[in-house]
N, C-alpha and C positions, 0 to 999 in steps of 0.2 A: 892631719886632725882627729884631736883629741877627744876623747869621750869622757863625760862629765862620771863621777863617780859621787858616793856618799849623799850626802842628805841635801846638800846643793842638787845635785842633779835629780835627784825624787821630785824636791820643788819645783825644779824647771819642768819636766816631765808632767805632773801633775796641774799646773799654770797651761803649760801648751794644750793639754786636752781639754780643760775647761772655755780654750780659748775657742779650738775646733768645735766644741758644741755649741758654743753661742754664734759663730760663725755660720753653722749648720742652721740653728734658729733664724736666725736673722735672714738666710737666703730663703727660707720657706716664707716668711713673712713680706720679704721685701723683693720678691719674685718681679723681675722686670716686668715680664711680659701681663701681669696681674696691674702694675702702677704704669703701662702704656693705655689698659684699657681707662684706667681714673682719669688719666691725661685727657684721651680723644673726649670723654664725656666732659668733662669742665670744658674744654677748648669748644666743642659743639656749642654747649650754653651758655659759652659768654658769645661766640660772635653771630649766633640766630638768634639769641637773646636779651642778651643785656647790652653789647656795645651797638645793636638800632635802638635800643628804647633812647638813646643820647640825642639820635638824629630827629626820633618821630615828633610832632606837635601832639602833646600827650596833654589834654582836659583833666580838670580838676574831680580824682576820684574815681578814675579810670583804672579797673582788674584786668592785669593782665595775666592769664593762667601760665604757667610753667609748659615749657616745650611750645611755646606759639615761635614762629617763626616769621620773618619780615626780608624782606629785599626791597633793595632801594628806598631805605626809610625817611630819608630825605622829602618823598614825595608822598607822605603816608598821615595823614591829619585822623585823629581818635578825640571824640567829643568827650564831655564831662559824664562820668558815671558810665561808661560803656565797661559791658564786663566779657570777656572774650576768654571763650571755654578754652580746655586742653585740648593741645595739639594745631591749633587753628592755622593758617598760613594767610599772610596779608603779601602779594608780590604786585607793588608796584610796577610800572613799566620803566625798564631801564634809559627812555629819553623822555618821554613826555608823560605818558598814563600816571595819573593820582588816583585815589584812595581816599574819598572823606568821608568822614563816618558822624553824624550826629551826633544827639547827646541822649542816655537812657537809651542805650540800644545793646541787647542782651543778642550773643553770638553763641549758640549750640558747639559742642566739641566737635571738632576736625573741620570745622567749615574752612572753605576755599573761596580766596580773592582773588583775582589775576586781572593785571591792567592789560596784558598786553596778549598777543597770539599769534605764532607763526601762519602764514601763507601757508593754500597748500594749493600751487598752481601743477597744473601735468607738467611733467618733463624735466622736475628740480627735487632734488631731495628738500628735503623738508628745513635740514637743520640750515641749508645754504640760502633758504628765504629769508625775504624781509618780513618783518614783525609789524602786525598792526598795534596800534595803540590806544586807548580810550579811558575816560576817568568812568569811575565807579563811585556813585555818589547816591548815600544811606542818609535818610532822615532821620528825622527824633522818634523814639519812642518805636522801636520797628525790635521784631524776634525774629534770628535766624535759625533756623535749625539745623538740627546734627547734620553735617556731613553737605550740605546744600554748596552751590558754585555759583559763584558769581561771577560771569566773564567778563571782557571789555564790554563798556557803555552800556551797563547796568546799573539804573535809577532807580530805588528804591523810597516810594512816598513815604511821608510821617503816617506812624499807627499801623504802617502794614507787616504781615507776618509770610516769613518765606519758609512751609514745610521743609521737613527733612526730607536728604537728599534733590530735591529739585534742583532745576539747573537752568539761570535766570543769565539773558543775553541782555535783552531790552527794557522797558519802562515797566514797571510793576504801581499802580495810581496809590495815592493813600489812601489811609484804613482798609485795604484789600487784600483778600487771605489768598496766597498763591502757592499753588502743589504742582507736582511732577517735573518731567525731563519731557521737552522743554517747559519752562514753568506757567502756569495759566490760572487765571484770577476763578474761584472757585465760588466766591464768599465776600461779602464787606463786613467788618468791624462795625458794631454799634457804639454813636456816640456815649451812650449810656455805660459800657462796658471798661471805659477809659477809668 
């Protein structure tokens, strides 16, 4: 192997060191671990938020905040002018459980709706048991507070308010204000307050 000498050899050596500097710079900017994290975030966002929106029946003027997660979106209907807060979760049942949301409904952050639930019979692991599914139906002009949970079979009447952290399994009548776990009616909205 011959060594390069003279001006031509020095120029090659200078180019090589510039190339090495560029590779070092690109290596620090294009660290595969950093890019893997970005890809995971984009992939999660695409499959939990963007992809399901194509299957949801969505009314005009609905506002879906970032990081809202959907399961079985083909069984979810969202009415007109509904506002879903950040990190809400809407899980329709894998078989028949639907989620139907009326018009002008407002969700606080981190509200959870699940239209299916595992049974818990003695002697069997929960994960091996069948699921019970029931529709969740929310009327018009309803406000659901932060971190409320609506379980299979929940039915919320028109004009109702569900307080923060409430757990709803059954029916809440129209114009009722319900709080607690389990949710119970503590007051009624007045017609003049609409």
